[in-house]
Each structure stands twice: as structure tokens, then as C-alpha cells.
C-alpha positions, 0 to 999 in steps of 0.5 A: 890189170890185164890176165896176162899181167896178172900171170906175169906177176904171179910167176915173178919168182920164176921169172927172176930164177930164169933170167938170172940162171948162169947157163944164160949168163955164160952164153951171153958172155960166151964162156959157156963149157961147149959141151954143156951148150951142145947138151942143150942144143941136143935136148932143145932139138928134141924139144922143139921136134915134139913141140909140132905136136903141141901145136898141132893140137892147139891147131885142132881146137883153135877157136877162130880163123885168124889164130888158126893162120898164125899157129900154121905159120909157127910151124914154119918158124919151129922148122927153121929152128930144127934146121938151125940145130941140125946145122950147128950139130953138123959143124960141131960134129955131134948127133942130135940122135939122143934120148931126152932127159927126164926133164925134157920128156916130162916138159914135152909130155906136160905141154901136149897133155895140156893141149889135148885134155884141157881147154884151148885158153889154158894151153895157149897160156903154156904157149905164151909162157914158153915162148915169152920165157925165151924171148926174155931169157935170150934177151938177158944173154944178148945183154952181156953178148958181144958182136962175136959172140960165138952163140949169136945165131942162137941169141939173134933168133929168139930176140929178133923183132919177128919173135918178138911180134909173135910173142906180143901176138900170144899175149894180146890174143890170150887176153882177148880170149880170157876177157869175161871168163869166170874166176875159176877158169882163170884159176886153172890158167894160172896153175898151167902157167906157173907149171910151165915157168917151173919147166922152163927154169928146170930145162936151163938147170938140166942144160947147165948140169948135163943132168936129168 
């Protein structure tokens, strides 16, 4: 069994909770309250903006040139996401300049601290979990969405072929980097992966209830 398969198996409980979340179901059906979705947009805008620092820390620790190149491209993808949020907020007439919730701030701090203080492989596993979580989550919403779904731009963004290729690349690279690593290193990575998966679930909870 590959390391990525092992991590995914360990996080099956969080993944089931994530993909069955009412936020995603209602986004897929187009029935989510606009206020709840707008709240999520503002918080995810903060998260993506701060994720630039997370990627920057990963770049500093990148073990080879090929990984550095793909991570460099990821900065452009995050910029596009920020512009997507800004465009939506302008259409809806609400501000993205809000305070982060406790969940949002804690998740960001966790990722940045992991990138700065732990191994590259451990931080890279958190990146895979976060991106894989989004790819699977938005595909869950897509399975229920109609062509005229009002949130189609968001659904399409995180279910695109390009995003799928990026998530698959992270997984394959993680497996390559962890090949032959001792059990002690894998154990630490499992802990980080599970914590990231838990934060992904908490983020949907926060968005749906519009609470911390």
C-alpha cells in the first residue's frame, strides 16, 4: 500500500464527514443561504491570502528543482482564486476585509507553523490533504449541481482537470519523497495529515453555522 493510500485510509472518518457536510449538499443543490455562502467566501479569501505564506515556506524547503517549479505555478493559481473571490464579493456588494474566525486563524497558523518547523514531507502532506479535500468536496457538490447552479464558478474551479492534475502530482510526489522513510517519520506525517483533515471539516462547520 502506498503512503498516500495509508493516509487516506486513516482519515476515512474525517473524509466521510467532509463529503457529506450540509454546506456542500446545499451548495450543490443551490439552496445554501446567500449569507452563509458569503460568510464562507470572506473566510476562505483570508485563508487563501495567508496560504501564500504557507507555499512560500514550502518553497524555501523544497528538496528539488522540479518541485519548486510546480509550487511556483501554484502561486498563480492562488492569485486567480483571490480574484475570483474579489469578483464575487463585488457583485454581491460585501466586504472581504473582515476578521478571521478562530477556526480560520487556527488552521492558517497550523499550516504555517508546520511548514516552518517540521520536515518538508510533513508540510507537503498537509498541502495534499487540503487540496485533495477541496477537490473531493467540490466534486461532491458538483454531483448534485445543475448547469445553472449559482455557485458554478466555484464548483468548476476546484473540479477542473487542471486542479485534478495538480492534486495527483502532489500525491505522487509525496509517495516518492516518503519511499523508504522510517516508520517514525511516517507516524509524524500521519498525525499532521489527520489534523489537516480535521481542520477541513471544521472549516465547513464554521461556514455553515457562521460561527467561530
